[in-house]
C-alpha positions in Angstrom: 7.1 11.3 21.9 9.4 10.1 24.9 8.1 7.9 27.5 9.6 6.9 30.7 9.2 3.3 32.3 9.0 3.3 36.1 9.2 0.3 38.4 6.4 0.8 40.8 7.5 1.4 44.4 4.6 3.3 46.1 0.9 2.4 46.8 -0.1 5.4 44.8 1.7 4.1 41.7 0.4 0.6 42.3 -3.2 2.1 42.4 -2.5 3.9 39.1 -1.5 0.6 37.4 -4.9 -1.0 38.8 -6.9 2.0 37.5 -5.4 1.4 34.0 -6.1 -2.2 34.1 -9.7 -1.7 35.2 -10.1 0.8 32.4 -8.8 -1.6 29.8 -9.7 -4.9 30.9 -13.0 -4.5 33.0 -14.5 -1.5 31.2 -13.5 -2.1 27.6 -13.1 -6.0 27.5 -15.7 -6.7 30.1 -13.5 -9.0 32.2 -15.1 -9.4 35.6 -13.5 -7.2 38.3 -13.0 -10.3 40.5 -10.8 -11.9 37.8 -8.8 -8.8 37.3 -7.3 -8.2 40.9 -5.6 -10.8 42.9 -3.0 -11.4 45.5 -0.3 -10.3 43.4 -1.5 -6.7 43.3 0.3 -5.8 46.5 3.7 -4.1 46.9 5.0 -6.9 49.0 3.9 -9.8 46.3 6.4 -11.7 44.4 5.8 -9.5 41.3 6.9 -6.3 39.8 4.6 -3.7 38.5 5.7 -1.1 35.9 4.1 2.1 34.5 4.8 3.8 31.4 4.7 7.8 32.0 4.4 10.2 29.2 4.2 14.0 29.9 3.5 13.3 33.6 0.4 11.1 32.8 0.4 7.3 33.3 -0.4 5.7 29.8 0.3 1.9 30.2 1.1 -0.7 32.8 2.2 -4.3 33.1 3.1 -6.8 35.7 5.9 -9.2 36.0 4.9 -12.3 38.3 7.9 -14.5 39.3 7.2 -18.1 38.6 10.8 -19.2 39.8 14.0 -17.4 40.2 14.8 -17.5 36.3 11.3 -17.3 34.8 8.8 -14.6 34.8 5.3 -14.3 33.5 4.4 -11.0 31.7 0.9 -10.0 32.7 -1.8 -7.5 32.9 -0.3 -5.8 30.0 -2.6 -2.5 29.2 -2.3 0.4 27.1 -4.8 3.2 27.5 -7.1 3.4 24.5 -5.9 6.9 23.3 -2.4 5.8 23.2 -2.8 2.6 21.0 -1.3 2.4 17.7 1.7 4.5 18.5 4.1 1.8 19.6 3.3 2.2 23.2 2.9 -1.6 23.7 6.4 -2.3 22.3 8.0 0.2 24.5 6.0 -1.2 27.4 6.8 -4.9 26.7 10.5 -4.2 25.9 10.7 -2.1 29.2 9.0 -5.1 31.2 11.7 -7.4 29.8 14.5 -5.2 30.8 13.1 -4.9 34.4 12.7 -8.7 34.4 16.5 -9.0 33.4 17.6 -6.6 36.1 16.1 -9.0 38.7 17.9 -12.0 37.4 15.0 -13.5 35.0 16.2 -15.4 32.0 12.9 -16.5 30.3 9.6 -14.7 29.9 6.3 -16.4 29.3 2.9 -14.9 28.6 -0.7 -15.6 27.8 -1.3 -13.5 24.8 -5.0 -12.7 23.6 -5.1 -14.4 20.2 -5.8 -11.0 18.5 -2.2 -9.8 19.9 -0.3 -13.0 19.0 1.2 -11.4 16.0 2.4 -8.4 18.0 4.3 -10.7 20.6 5.7 -12.7 17.7 7.1 -9.4 16.4 8.9 -9.0 19.7 10.5 -12.5 19.6 7.8 -14.5 21.4 7.1 -18.2 20.2 3.8 -19.7 20.7 4.0 -22.8 22.7 0.6 -23.9 23.4 -1.1 -26.5 21.2 -4.4 -24.9 21.0 -6.0 -21.5 22.1 -7.6 -21.5 25.6 -10.0 -19.2 27.3 -8.9 -16.8 30.1 -11.5 -14.3 31.4 -13.7 -15.4 28.4 -11.2 -14.3 26.0 -9.0 -16.6 23.7 -5.5 -16.8 24.5 -2.3 -18.6 23.6 0.9 -19.4 25.8 4.1 -17.8 24.4 7.7 -17.5 25.7 11.0 -15.9 24.8 14.5 -16.2 26.1 15.7 -12.9 27.7 
């Protein structure tokens, strides 16, 4: 099935990103809503949001937060439950990396949930944190990749 990655340009698209994140993180994983949305969830923020679309439906999202002009943090990576296990996460992350490259980013970092560490390693990310840490009550590790 062919998917299309869109860089978010409109408020409607941004709201679709947030809706997917609320579904995945708040409803499924019980992350408090006040920890999910922040000042980077605005069109004018120093971040890029992406949506993955399939057959006209938004199925996954991610956020690329600029840490400096050459480094971005991949965040809020979410795939709707009914689309998991089909390679959508891989398409999404690779698309996020390409979007970051277009904007001049050379290094990507992310905080991966421990259960997803192997997935990110398969995409070339290397774990750089010495110990797992909690974020929103879920164990994570810090990972990085040169783009």
